[in-house]
C-alpha angles and dihedrals in degrees: 000000000000114000086224092068131067121242101257118246120231116238140177113268111263096240091048098046094045087072100046141049097227119124112284098210120056096195127212128314118221096270093048091048092051092049091049091047090055088064090068111099093202097235118213094224097032110204090193091069090054089049092055114089090212095041099234114188090246099174088046097055093040090053089056091049089052088055091047092245097134096163093058090044088055093050090051091052092044092060088068107021131048093188110042098148088054096044091048088059108037108023117109091238091165090070096036128034096357091041091067098034111134090219087063093063094079100015140355120327119249110271093247094163095051090048091050089050092049093051093047092047091048091051091050093048090049096044095244111156132187116266117256125222117279095208128048124215096205093229125124123224125184121212119197114211130023095226126112095289094047096043092049094047091046093047093050093047091048090052088054090054103259123143100241130189122184117207112205124189096207127068093253133042121242106077113202089358088067105031103027111039116064125242092246090063100034120018109219106207098033099042116010098042092043091054091049089051088055090055089050090050087062087064100265115147119212123202114190129198091040113131110197107220092031110039091032136345129234090246090055091050090054101036102035107022100043101242108154095196136016129206117202111209097152096139129214110289102155110104125223125223134195099240094230126145115277095024091127092058124125105265097039114111140169113243085236093063094040094051095041092054090049103039107031097026096038096229090161090067121087092217092061124081096210108131118230132173109242106197125199095215114024130187116198110198112211140048108232132101091274090056090051091048092050093045094048090047093051089049091054089051088060106267133133097239133204130190107215111198129168096214130055126277090259089064097050106131093206121104113274089235092056092048090048092050092046092053092047090053094052105261109157115227116214100184126176086034127123127189116231103174140006113225123218140187126232090280093055094252121142113259101163148337128241113221141174129217117245136204129198119257131174121331116274130211091290091058091245120117110265116246112238125195117248109227117248093006098123119140138160126243117212103231137140098195133043123193117193112214099172101132134271139251132211119278106250094219096099096042092046093052098043116079116216096021110128122215131185130233091278090056090249118141113255109235137162109261094219101044105016090233115157130201089270114079113246093013119109131179141188146157125042092342086068105029102029118239111347138139130309093243094051089052088050091050089053091049090051093049091048092051088056090046092050091049091052092046094050093041090055096039 
């Protein structure tokens, strides 16, 4: 093989996978991983490390893969990342580590994500776990939310010797990893739960069914239960809607509800009683990764599925890999299209969606060209189900029950980007609760930064 080209990754055939929920990508075997690792030129000032939000020693672990020393490769990754099998699958490597890979200047970048996934999967299959702290600090830290930010912050603090307890509102730990990302992208039992077990092996305790702001407040955790610092990694679980007529109809869902029923509550499985609306013709409004996840899930449940997006395909915020997989599977893309009204019958059920055609005008504040309505371009889409995938915002429960905690106009917690410190002493925050909906790896980066900030705060206290 040419060193300019990646070792290809084996995948399920599109027609086959469109009818099941098994993982699409098979990943590398050991021989493939070692060949791909040999493409890395082990740069002195590795740009890939700077492109990684959790600063993994990428050349270091890849060098060990090249030698065939997978255990040492895993321990190198584990120093920086608590969730490597997850990151290897769902991180947008193409815009981060791989996006700045020197090998990619004259050819294809090294498949850093697929190598990380291989190493993490190998470690799981060979019962290799991260190494816990040898010394304890005797200080308690509470982490709110068992999603990527919370798990990362907890894992890093445990490695530093802190006594860490995660409080999770749902009945299972994992956050968006469990309820938001479909099984065919991120297997729950095999991958997510195994990664959470690794965090627990570091000494982290996880208490589920605890709603901070209802079951107990942050002030009570600090004043009555002896926690000296608190990290808020509660995510952004409140869905957004368009505010158009007919949006309250039967057959209109947020992507959040649709995916939670399917992923966390296993509605796709015949042996589960979780109810889910299986439409015949489904429109998913939005163009991000969540929209792709919802569309590909609806397709697997038997629907003809459309992505309806008001900008052009070039502006789709979803990962290129997800768009490619969705197209292969038969998702129909209706770009430069904007819904204006959802139509219903006498029973209040969805029977169609009025839309207008759009064209791109001048760039807006985001740098993307602003979509502008084309006059007299109205038309009706024949659909019986509409899924809104327009982003999410943080639930205000924590901010409204915690005195002295500042939030911004989007109801996100205000926190220092470097340390995670909030306006309330001893309280830190990061991930989607601070930024609004973003990626798993950015939430992990925020959790990592906050763990460092908490360590500095408690060390100087």
